[in-house]
C-alpha positions, 0 to 999 in steps of 0.5 A: 605607514599613515603617510601612505594612507592619509584619507583613511582612518584605518592604517592597517587591514588584515590579510590572511595568508592561505596555503593548504597546510596553514592559515595565518593572519597578518597585518598590512598597510592599506597600500600593501593590502591593495596588492592582495585584493581579489583579481589583482594578484595571480598568486592567491597566497594572501587575501584581504579580510573584509570588515564584515559583521551581518546578522542574518534575519532568517536562520540558515540552519534549523535543528534538522540541518544542524543534525545533518551537519554533525556538529557536536556543539552549539557554537560554531563557525563555518568556513568555505576553503578553496586552497588547493582547488586546482587538485579538487580540494574544496571543503567547508569546515566547522570550527569550534572555539576551545581552550586550545584554540579552534578545533575543526572538522570537515562538514559533509558536502551534501549536508552543507549544500542544503543549508540556506545561507548567503555564500561566505567569501572563501577563506576570509569569511565565516558563517558564525552560528550561536544556536543557544542565542538563536543568532547567525552571523556572516563575519570576517574571519578576524572576528572568529579569531577574536572570539576564539581568543576570548574563549581561550582566555576565559576558559576554566575547568572541563566545560569552560565555567560560567565566565567563558559563557559570559564572555561569549555573551559579551562578544555577541552583544558587541556584534549586535551593538557595532562595537569594534575590537579593542 
């Protein structure tokens, strides 16, 4: 595939297959990924995932907003979904990494409208909030999958154990240091 992309160091880009039922990550070469860029295809089935890691200096969610969002944990990622919007189906979902993958719940639209945040690109970016560390990030959805995989791998017992929290701390340290996925 490198022959199709000789001027770029990255051979593959991530793409997200979107449907109302499922969202699945896949990889595509740079040439094929161009077909998935916004406004170049009318199917809307695939979207490229941006390489995005932006730490927000001003927290978009304070304690009052967190309570209004009814998020029961202190580590969550928020994704704006537009799949099925032609039928009025547009939501923001809060996801929580867990030993089984991500657990998600729709966020109250009125509460989300009061959150001060840069609007994440629908489906492929997320607002990642780590309340205990006071960190708020805009990231590509692939970073959220990476965090979830690390949580699943390190989780022990009912509450996760100490190792899962060390792994979460390492993940955020890598975000801060600009370290890419391994």
